[in-house]
N, C-alpha and C positions, 0 to 999 in steps of 0.2 A: 399508386406510388407509395412506398413505405417511408414514413416520417421517422427520422432518427434524431434523438437528442444526445449529444455528447457533453457531459459535465465533468470538469476536472479542476484541480488546483495544482499548480506547479511552481514551487518556490525557486528552484535552481534553473528551471527551463528544460530539464531532462525529460520529465513526464510529458511536457508539451510536445517535444520531438517524437516521443513514442506515440502519442495520440494522433499527431499529424500523419505519421507513417501508416497507422491502422486505418485512419479515416480517408486517406487518399483514394483507394479503390472505391469506397462508398460514395465519395463526392463525384467520381467519374462515372458512376452507374446511372443510367437513365431511369432506373427503377427505384432509386433512393433519393430522398431529400434530407440533407444533413444540416442541423443547427448546432452550433458550438457555443457553449456557455462556460466561461472561465470564472471560477469562484474568486471573489475579491473580499478579503477580510476588511472590516471597517478600519481597523488599525493594522496596517500591513506588517508582516513578518519580514524583517530585513534580510538581505543576503549579500555577502556572507553573514552568518550568525555572529553575534557576540558570544563569548564563552559562557557567561552567566545566563544570557538570554536563551541559549540553546537548552541548557539543563533545567532552567526554570520553567520550561513548558511541560516537564514530565508529569507533575501531579494532575494537571488539567487534562493531559492526554489520556492517562490511564483511568481517570474517573469521568470521562466524557463530559467535560465542563468547558466548552470552547468559548472564545470571544465571538461576538456577533459578526456576521458577514453581510455584504450588500445583497439585496434581493436580486436574483437572477433576472435580467431584463427580458422577460417573456410576457406575452399577453396573458391575461387572467384565464382565458379560455383555451390556451394553447394545448394541443393534444399530440401525443407521439405514440408510435407503434413499438419503439424500442428505445431503451435508455442505455447508454454506454457511460459508465461511471469510472473515471480514472482517479487513482489516489496514490499518495506517498505513504510510507510507513514511518511513524515517529514513535520510538520506544515501544516496539511491537504492538502499536495501536494505529488505527487510521489517523491521518493528519487532522489537526484541529479544524481547519476549514471544511474538510470532508464531513466530520462529525456534525459541525454546525449546520451544514446543508441537510444532512439526513434527519436532523431534529426539527427542521423548519416546516412551517405550514405549507410552504410551496412544494417541498418534497412529498409531503403527504398527498397532495393533489396530483402531482406529476407522475409519481411512481405507483400509486395504488392500482393494482390489477395489471401492471405492465411487466414485460420480460426485461431483465437487466443483465448486461454483461459488465463485469468488473475488469479493470485493467490496472495492474500494479507495477510500479517501478521502485526497486529497493536495492539495498546492499545484498542481503541474503535471507533475512528473516521476515516472512510475511504471513505465516500460517495463523498465528494468534490474532493478527489484525483482521485477516479475512473472516475468522470466526465471529469477530465483533460486527463486521459489516453484514455478514449473513443474518445475524440476529436482528440488526436494525432493518434490513430489507424485509424480513419476515414480519416485523412489527408494522411496517408500512403497507403490507399486503402486496409486495412485489415478488416476482419469481426470478431467482437467479438461474440463468440458463447456461452461462459460460463464464470462465475466468481466464485471463491472460496474466501471467506473472513473469516479468523480466527482471532478472537479478544480475549482479556483477559476477563475472567469471573469475576475478582475482581471488586467490586463496584467502580464506577467512582471516588467517593470522596477519596477512598484509593489509587486507581491506579494512580491518578494524583500526588501522593507523591512517591509511590513505583517505578513506571516506570522511572521517571527522576533520582531517586536515583540509580537505576540500571545502567542507561546510563552514569551517571557521576562517578560512583564508580566501576562498573564492578561486583558488588555484587547483586545477585538476591534476597537475603533474605531467609527466612522471617526476619523481622526486629522487634526491640523492644520486644524481647521475644515472638514473634508470634502475637503481637497486630496488626501489619501490615503484610499481607500475602506475599508470594513469588511473585515476579514480573514475568511478561511474560505470554505467552499462556500456558495453562495447558498441561503437557506432554501427558495426556490421549487424549486430543483433537488433538495433533500433530500425535499421533499414529493412531487415528481414521481417519485422513485425507486420509489414504491409501484406504478407500472405494471410494473416488472420482477417484483415479487412476484405481481402479478395474472396475468402471463403464465405464471410458473412454476406457480401454483396451477391454471391451466387445462390446462397441457400435461403436467406431471409425472405426474399420476395415470394418464395414457394410456400411459405408457412401460412396456415390459416389462422385468422384472428382468434384468439382465445385458446390456441393449442400450441404454445411455444415449446420448443425443444432445443437441445444442445446442437450447435453447429460446428464446434471445434474439436470434437472427439477425434483422436487419432492424429492431431496436428502438433502434438508436443507443446501445447499452450502453457503448461506448467511443468516444473520439475520439483519433486518433493525430496529433500535430502533427509533421510531418516535420522542421521546423527544430530540434526538440529532440532528435532521435535522436542526432545527432553530439555534441551538448552532454552528453547523458546518458552516452554512452560515454567521453568525455573525463573527465567528473566521476568515473565509476567507477574509471578507471585512476588518477586523481589520489588519490582516497580510499584506494585500496589501497596506493599508495606511501607516503603519509603515515601510514596506519594501521599498516603494518609498522614504520615508524620509531618511532611512538608506543608500540607494544607492546614494542619493544626498550628503551624508556626506563623501563619499570616498570609497575606496576599503576595503575588509575585513581586519580587524586588524588596520586600521588607527585610530589615536587618537580621532578625532571628532566623528567618527562612534562608537567608544567604549563608549564615554560619552553618546551619544543618546541611545545606546543599553542598558546602565544601566537604563535609564529612562523607556525604553520599558519593561524591566524585571519587574520593579515595577508596571507598568500599567498592564502587563499580570497577575501577581499574584492577583491584585485587581479585574480584570475582572473574573478570575476563581472563586474568592470568592464571587462575587456579581452578575454579569450579567448572567453568564452561569446558576447558580442555579435558578435565577429569570425567565429566559426564559423557563427552564424546568418546573417550577411550573405553569407558566402562560399557557403553552401549555397543561399541564395535566388538569388544571381547565377548559380549553375551549374545551377539547377533545370531549365532547358530542355534541358540536355545529359544530365541524369541522371533524366529524368522516369520512364522505365521502371523503373529501379532503385529510385527512391523509391516508386513504386506497389507494387513487390514487398515493400519493407520495411513499408509501411503494412498490406498484407494479412497479412503474417506477424505483426506485433505486435498487430494487431487480433483475430486468431484467439483462441479459436474463435467468439466471438459476432459479430465483424465490426463495422464502423462503421455 
């Protein structure tokens, strides 16, 4: 019997629903044993977020400096054949509880030499966060064999309003009499994610120990939007510059940091209204000249599962 450990942190509950959908076929399989561990920060992140609390996590997110989490309640000698790691994306970075787990001694023991499948639930930007997770897994000696990325289908111009509104109010909508759609990943997409679990349940028992391979190629486990690649890269650089400045202003909640944070929020709104659309338009106009490069980028970011 294959032993599977599913580890995740879900602040809003949405990622928990995604994980439940994927894990359902694995739980039903007579050839798999599933253990689920939900990551618990020692100082919980409230939901809905407070306005300042949300933005004040940026510096620590982008510089991999998380608050501690509770130890995952597993026996010291617990061993698993496959790890499924579910995570949210905060400021184009893995969520702080996810980073805390990947930095822990427990993760070093549990993940070393193990195949890992990552599961992402996000608005639309996940590429740079996954790059960070890839590096962390490599440092731990784990092997990434598949990735599932579920994103909102709402147009980016609308979701940039509806998603923050949901996170700060707890209300998914729809808003303004339906003018702005419901925030979050579509329930039908969450339900459909069970097909990934079914595929894993079929294929993983056939794999020989020590020879992990992708099981989700050809299933559409990820979709890479080429127009967002440049936007994510710009956002990451911007977040790191502002994050460094904010960290120099003091600890989270300090008065000087709050003042600089207010300036950052104004800058962020301006960037979302100007730079991000401009980058998208420029890349679209140049797409005929950069078609091969874009295709290479899509293959790289879509790996190992592929589009």
